ROPA-123757 format. One line per field, with one value per residue (C-alpha): residue in one letter; residue number from 1; x, y, z. Coordinates in Angstrom, 3 decimals, padded with zeros to 6 digits. Example, Ala and Ser with C-alpha at 12.3 -4.5 7.8 and 13.67 -1.06 7.14 Angstrom:
2
r: c(A, S) $
k: c(1, 2) $
c1: c(012.300, 013.670) $
c2: c(-004.500, -001.060) $
c3: c(007.800, 007.140) $
% end
This chain:
333
r: c(M, P, G, T, S, R, A, G, A, A, T, M, R, A, A, V, Q, H, R, Y, G, P, P, S, A, L, E, S, S, E, V, G, I, P, L, P, G, R, G, D, V, L, V, R, V, G, A, A, S, L, H, P, G, D, Y, F, I, M, T, G, E, P, Y, V, V, R, L, V, F, G, L, R, R, P, R, H, G, V, P, G, R, D, L, A, G, V, V, T, A, V, G, K, D, V, T, A, L, R, P, G, D, E, V, F, G, W, S, T, A, G, T, L, A, E, Y, A, R, L, P, A, D, N, L, V, A, V, P, A, N, L, S, I, V, H, A, A, A, V, P, T, S, A, L, T, A, F, Q, A, L, R, K, I, A, N, V, R, P, G, Q, T, V, L, V, T, G, A, S, G, G, V, G, T, F, A, V, Q, I, A, K, A, L, G, A, E, V, T, G, V, C, S, T, R, N, L, D, M, V, G, R, L, G, A, D, H, V, V, D, Y, T, T, A, D, F, T, R, T, G, K, R, Y, D, V, I, L, D, N, V, E, A, Q, P, L, A, A, V, R, R, A, L, A, S, T, G, T, L, I, P, N, S, G, R, G, G, R, W, L, G, P, I, G, R, I, L, K, A, R, A, L, S, G, F, T, R, Q, Q, L, K, P, F, T, S, I, A, K, R, Q, D, L, L, V, L, A, D, L, L, S, T, G, Q, I, T, P, V, I, D, R, T, Y, P, L, D, E, A, A, D, A, M, R, Y, I, A, A, G, H, T, R, G, K, V, V, V, T, V) $
k: c(1, 2, 3, 4, 5, 6, 7, 8, 9, 10, 11, 12, 13, 14, 15, 16, 17, 18, 19, 20, 21, 22, 23, 24, 25, 26, 27, 28, 29, 30, 31, 32, 33, 34, 35, 36, 37, 38, 39, 40, 41, 42, 43, 44, 45, 46, 47, 48, 49, 50, 51, 52, 53, 54, 55, 56, 57, 58, 59, 60, 61, 62, 63, 64, 65, 66, 67, 68, 69, 70, 71, 72, 73, 74, 75, 76, 77, 78, 79, 80, 81, 82, 83, 84, 85, 86, 87, 88, 89, 90, 91, 92, 93, 94, 95, 96, 97, 98, 99, 100, 101, 102, 103, 104, 105, 106, 107, 108, 109, 110, 111, 112, 113, 114, 115, 116, 117, 118, 119, 120, 121, 122, 123, 124, 125, 126, 127, 128, 129, 130, 131, 132, 133, 134, 135, 136, 137, 138, 139, 140, 141, 142, 143, 144, 145, 146, 147, 148, 149, 150, 151, 152, 153, 154, 155, 156, 157, 158, 159, 160, 161, 162, 163, 164, 165, 166, 167, 168, 169, 170, 171, 172, 173, 174, 175, 176, 177, 178, 179, 180, 181, 182, 183, 184, 185, 186, 187, 188, 189, 190, 191, 192, 193, 194, 195, 196, 197, 198, 199, 200, 201, 202, 203, 204, 205, 206, 207, 208, 209, 210, 211, 212, 213, 214, 215, 216, 217, 218, 219, 220, 221, 222, 223, 224, 225, 226, 227, 228, 229, 230, 231, 232, 233, 234, 235, 236, 237, 238, 239, 240, 241, 242, 243, 244, 245, 246, 247, 248, 249, 250, 251, 252, 253, 254, 255, 256, 257, 258, 259, 260, 261, 262, 263, 264, 265, 266, 267, 268, 269, 270, 271, 272, 273, 274, 275, 276, 277, 278, 279, 280, 281, 282, 283, 284, 285, 286, 287, 288, 289, 290, 291, 292, 293, 294, 295, 296, 297, 298, 299, 300, 301, 302, 303, 304, 305, 306, 307, 308, 309, 310, 311, 312, 313, 314, 315, 316, 317, 318, 319, 320, 321, 322, 323, 324, 325, 326, 327, 328, 329, 330, 331, 332, 333) $
c1: c(-011.692, -009.964, -011.464, -009.758, -009.330, -010.256, -006.511, -006.792, -004.399, -005.958, -007.694, -008.260, -010.389, -008.803, -009.714, -007.550, -007.151, -005.879, -005.457, -004.733, -007.811, -010.544, -012.077, -014.165, -011.000, -010.874, -013.391, -013.700, -011.963, -010.006, -006.350, -004.312, -002.625, 001.367, 003.964, 006.127, 009.978, 012.779, 012.512, 008.601, 005.527, 002.238, -000.327, -004.164, -005.248, -007.481, -007.774, -006.096, -005.897, -005.713, -003.993, -003.848, -000.751, -003.143, -005.494, -002.812, -001.251, -004.576, -005.234, -001.762, -001.478, 000.565, 002.694, 005.930, 004.343, 004.253, 008.157, 008.174, 005.048, 004.630, 004.776, 000.752, -000.437, 000.027, 002.972, 001.033, -002.560, -003.751, -003.653, -002.803, 000.215, -000.966, -002.265, -002.682, -003.403, -002.151, 000.871, -000.333, 003.124, 006.987, 009.512, 012.864, 014.711, 012.035, 012.790, 011.133, 008.015, 005.561, 002.276, -000.419, 000.848, -000.810, 001.553, 001.058, 003.111, 003.497, 003.721, 004.720, 002.629, -001.041, -002.859, -006.611, -006.680, -007.479, -003.538, -000.497, 003.374, 005.839, 009.326, 009.380, 011.196, 008.385, 006.350, 005.675, 003.737, 000.466, 000.368, -002.147, -004.286, -004.711, -007.151, -006.376, -008.747, -006.728, -003.327, -003.591, -004.477, -000.769, 002.487, 002.436, 000.333, 002.361, 006.059, 005.177, 004.026, 006.813, 009.801, 009.067, 008.860, 011.527, 014.095, 013.362, 012.842, 014.578, 011.281, 012.133, 010.739, 009.367, 009.245, 005.833, 004.491, 002.187, 000.480, -001.732, -004.573, -004.521, -007.827, -006.245, -004.227, -001.050, -002.582, -004.270, -000.730, 001.199, -000.594, -000.516, 003.548, 004.407, 002.593, 004.648, 007.998, 006.920, 006.071, 003.258, 001.198, -001.422, -003.576, -005.337, -008.466, -011.650, -015.109, -016.347, -013.234, -011.758, -012.936, -012.078, -008.365, -008.581, -008.919, -005.872, -003.984, -003.511, -002.955, -004.513, -006.805, -007.507, -010.480, -009.321, -012.884, -012.859, -008.661, -005.624, -002.630, 000.006, -001.279, -001.958, 001.455, 002.644, 005.684, 005.808, 009.532, 007.644, 005.316, 004.502, 002.128, -000.037, -002.047, -000.441, -003.228, -000.798, 001.379, 005.337, 005.880, 002.861, 003.519, 006.980, 005.694, 004.667, 007.895, 010.455, 013.315, 015.092, 012.038, 011.710, 009.119, 008.387, 005.737, 003.694, 000.585, 002.077, -000.312, 000.722, 000.497, -000.751, 002.549, 005.492, 003.440, 004.666, 008.462, 008.008, 007.173, 009.886, 012.674, 011.401, 012.160, 014.966, 016.297, 014.622, 016.510, 020.053, 019.099, 017.536, 018.263, 014.665, 015.087, 012.865, 013.009, 009.994, 010.820, 009.587, 009.022, 010.805, 009.275, 012.100, 011.036, 013.036, 011.045, 007.573, 009.052, 009.399, 005.619, 004.706, 005.673, 004.047, 000.624, 001.314, 001.557, -001.410, 000.450, -000.960, -003.697, -005.674, -008.319, -010.521, -012.974, -014.535, -014.336, -015.298, -015.583, -013.096, -016.311, -016.530, -012.848, -013.618, -015.761, -012.984, -011.097, -014.051, -013.735, -010.367, -010.579, -012.707, -009.991, -011.930, -011.273, -010.888, -008.191, -007.995, -009.759, -009.689, -010.993, -012.026, -011.478) $
c2: c(024.954, 026.331, 027.945, 030.585, 030.125, 032.830, 033.392, 034.314, 031.097, 028.982, 025.884, 022.634, 020.036, 016.196, 013.313, 013.084, 010.551, 011.435, 008.067, 004.219, 002.840, 001.385, 003.434, 005.009, 007.060, 008.672, 012.311, 014.808, 018.223, 021.532, 021.394, 024.594, 024.168, 023.487, 025.289, 023.912, 023.909, 024.745, 021.683, 020.470, 021.272, 021.862, 020.011, 020.562, 016.757, 015.686, 012.007, 009.688, 005.814, 003.632, 000.085, -002.613, -000.483, 002.151, 000.443, -001.089, 002.110, 003.709, 000.591, 000.958, -002.934, -005.014, -002.996, -003.137, -000.395, 002.002, 001.552, 003.921, 005.720, 006.653, 004.847, 006.132, 007.867, 008.217, 011.380, 012.211, 012.655, 012.584, 009.201, 008.379, 007.469, 007.953, 011.049, 012.988, 016.239, 019.404, 021.903, 024.461, 026.022, 024.932, 025.406, 027.608, 024.552, 022.702, 023.876, 020.570, 021.497, 024.751, 025.498, 024.196, 020.947, 017.386, 015.184, 012.291, 010.348, 009.537, 010.751, 010.012, 012.764, 012.280, 012.455, 012.414, 016.076, 018.903, 019.951, 017.668, 018.983, 016.516, 016.412, 017.648, 014.326, 011.953, 013.454, 012.496, 014.019, 012.482, 010.817, 012.357, 009.749, 009.081, 010.733, 011.896, 009.365, 006.578, 008.366, 008.326, 004.246, 004.097, 004.730, 001.955, -000.752, -000.514, 000.074, -003.052, -005.414, -003.501, -004.123, -007.580, -008.676, -006.931, -006.110, -008.566, -012.168, -010.355, -011.566, -012.367, -012.994, -016.782, -017.107, -018.448, -016.175, -017.386, -014.023, -014.810, -011.950, -011.363, -009.130, -007.112, -003.853, -005.156, -008.236, -006.283, -004.562, -007.626, -009.488, -006.728, -006.012, -009.456, -010.180, -006.616, -008.419, -010.911, -013.819, -016.016, -015.666, -017.191, -015.547, -016.962, -015.176, -016.029, -016.999, -013.749, -012.373, -014.890, -012.488, -009.575, -010.986, -012.619, -009.533, -007.639, -010.208, -013.500, -016.842, -018.663, -017.877, -020.522, -020.558, -020.750, -021.974, -024.719, -025.863, -025.592, -024.198, -025.651, -029.164, -029.129, -030.290, -027.650, -025.524, -021.572, -019.424, -016.789, -017.036, -013.136, -014.761, -011.712, -014.009, -016.158, -018.276, -021.539, -023.273, -022.061, -025.739, -026.267, -023.047, -024.019, -027.350, -024.952, -023.405, -024.349, -025.886, -023.130, -020.382, -017.299, -017.079, -013.633, -013.721, -010.106, -010.329, -008.268, -010.246, -011.921, -011.524, -008.668, -007.622, -008.362, -008.966, -010.829, -010.556, -014.273, -015.935, -013.477, -015.002, -018.262, -018.034, -016.021, -018.900, -021.772, -019.905, -021.011, -024.661, -024.753, -023.891, -021.722, -018.381, -017.113, -013.528, -011.319, -007.640, -003.971, -001.752, 001.206, 004.327, 005.408, 008.450, 006.268, 003.841, 005.643, 007.323, 003.913, 003.287, 005.940, 004.900, 001.802, 004.168, 006.134, 003.359, 001.371, -001.467, -001.314, -000.052, 000.599, -001.014, 000.874, -000.978, 002.047, 005.672, 007.314, 011.100, 012.538, 013.136, 009.230, 007.780, 006.326, 003.880, 003.707, 002.204, -000.547, -001.802, -001.989, -004.135, -006.451, -007.687, -008.481, -005.263, -005.440, -003.361, 000.245, 002.173, 005.710, 008.898, 011.664, 015.089) $
c3: c(001.938, 004.461, 007.543, 009.803, 013.711, 016.203, 016.509, 012.757, 011.670, 008.485, 009.481, 007.503, 008.264, 009.179, 010.248, 013.797, 016.864, 019.966, 021.094, 019.337, 019.229, 016.794, 013.888, 016.361, 017.740, 014.306, 014.877, 012.223, 013.602, 012.579, 012.421, 011.596, 008.020, 007.788, 006.562, 004.317, 005.440, 002.521, 000.978, 001.125, -000.096, 000.397, -001.462, -001.282, -001.058, -003.562, -001.883, -000.279, 000.131, 002.924, 003.421, 006.032, 007.945, 008.539, 010.730, 012.346, 013.034, 013.830, 016.895, 018.149, 017.726, 016.722, 019.933, 017.695, 015.834, 018.893, 018.802, 015.716, 016.289, 019.899, 022.044, 024.151, 021.184, 017.967, 017.270, 014.473, 014.983, 011.100, 009.943, 006.168, 003.870, 000.267, -001.785, -004.455, -005.146, -006.266, -005.140, -003.277, -002.383, -001.980, 000.248, -000.870, -002.061, -004.261, -007.776, -009.295, -008.446, -008.652, -007.231, -009.437, -010.723, -009.900, -008.160, -006.145, -003.578, 000.253, 003.534, 007.488, 009.001, 007.648, 004.404, 005.799, 005.714, 003.005, 003.079, 003.895, 003.946, 002.483, 001.052, -002.379, -002.884, -001.871, -004.709, -008.990, -011.741, -012.077, -015.148, -017.809, -018.067, -014.549, -012.371, -009.060, -006.918, -008.601, -008.417, -004.790, -004.605, -006.855, -003.628, -000.998, -002.429, -006.025, -004.252, -002.146, -005.178, -007.357, -005.215, -003.838, -007.781, -009.252, -006.587, -003.989, -006.650, -009.572, -011.741, -015.523, -018.443, -018.540, -015.169, -012.982, -010.624, -008.263, -006.097, -003.119, -002.209, -005.760, -005.775, -002.987, -002.817, -003.229, -005.349, -007.886, -008.474, -008.373, -011.106, -013.459, -012.282, -012.333, -016.162, -017.204, -016.313, -018.171, -016.243, -016.370, -013.511, -011.330, -008.952, -005.948, -004.678, -003.683, -006.093, -006.376, -008.024, -010.538, -013.418, -012.499, -011.272, -015.183, -016.751, -014.946, -016.989, -014.996, -016.973, -014.435, -011.315, -008.597, -006.458, -002.813, -001.502, -003.500, -004.506, -002.731, -004.622, -002.289, -003.583, -007.124, -007.485, -009.700, -008.612, -008.937, -009.511, -007.543, -004.570, -003.493, -000.703, 000.886, 002.712, 004.206, 005.301, 005.230, 006.972, 005.735, 005.175, 002.680, 000.579, 000.466, -001.521, -004.089, -004.797, -006.669, -005.713, -006.484, -006.124, -004.092, -001.438, -000.324, 002.753, 003.061, 004.664, 007.414, 009.885, 013.173, 017.052, 019.157, 020.368, 017.767, 014.990, 011.571, 013.396, 014.333, 011.286, 009.802, 012.081, 011.062, 007.301, 007.302, 009.814, 007.459, 004.221, 005.577, 005.672, 001.767, -001.624, -001.676, -000.647, 001.519, 001.803, 004.296, 003.355, 004.113, 001.755, 001.807, -000.544, -002.827, -005.619, -008.162, -008.155, -007.868, -011.702, -012.847, -011.731, -013.435, -016.581, -016.239, -015.446, -018.264, -020.906, -019.116, -018.186, -014.990, -013.405, -010.334, -009.194, -007.021, -004.482, -002.623, -002.164, 001.034, 001.657, 004.647, 007.158, 006.731, 007.604, 010.114, 008.092, 005.196, 008.330, 009.340, 005.579, 005.335, 009.130, 007.412, 005.101, 002.299, -000.265, -003.901, -004.742, -003.116, -000.721, -001.431, 000.497, -001.183, 000.108) $
% end
């Protein structure tokens, strides 16, 4: 429940960081509840999910992220991007939402708090068959998978699609979305996740601890490489002569992150019929509406690995940093 400051202003609990650093930089604090602007809504956050990008922003590494999120310290002290909850107030220009609506979406000003202010256009209604916790797991990871497969690779029925990191946040959505698009899907994951990836709908599952998908001789129309554990030349061996490769790990050097690999892939695209297409996912409400339809019909279902209470947000970040999540990590508020 909201508190009250000495000056009488309403406050809320939030995970706050005043500097870039490891998860220990996060602290539980009382901060003021933001007021919605004309086109904004105020959401009582029920749950917020995390993804590797949240960890990179928290640490400020690779350093290139500081050009966007603040040079010396995070511009927004509350981390987190994805959320689901209940609308409690709307701005003067908002007509599509009203208090009491259950919504999910994304914010650029932090979601690890009891309340979040964000533009109404960043939100859509939670499908009736979905819990708040599961809805919070959707936005960034599912949008990334959807845009990579449908908009960048233009996956069509009958094509073959390989997804590395198939048991991770983006990977679990990618397997299901590729199946919904009519593809024959191969998921690459560790031994402990083989059954789970199969249950998500993968037609074939490769255990990377015992097999190398780049050396099987099989070629794929589309490869969504969420791990990038193999050299680019090796992955291209598994790509059809006119296929599309989408590198998507987000990892890289301490200064520029994946930018070096992105530039190399784009340069190579000019000398081969294979399409090498690194991309940056851009959140769009229309795409989130498409995902809401897929969720409501059961064609995709969020996979939740672990949930943490808001006071343990630092532990949730530590778990994300370990890099072995099975689906999504969600912070409940």
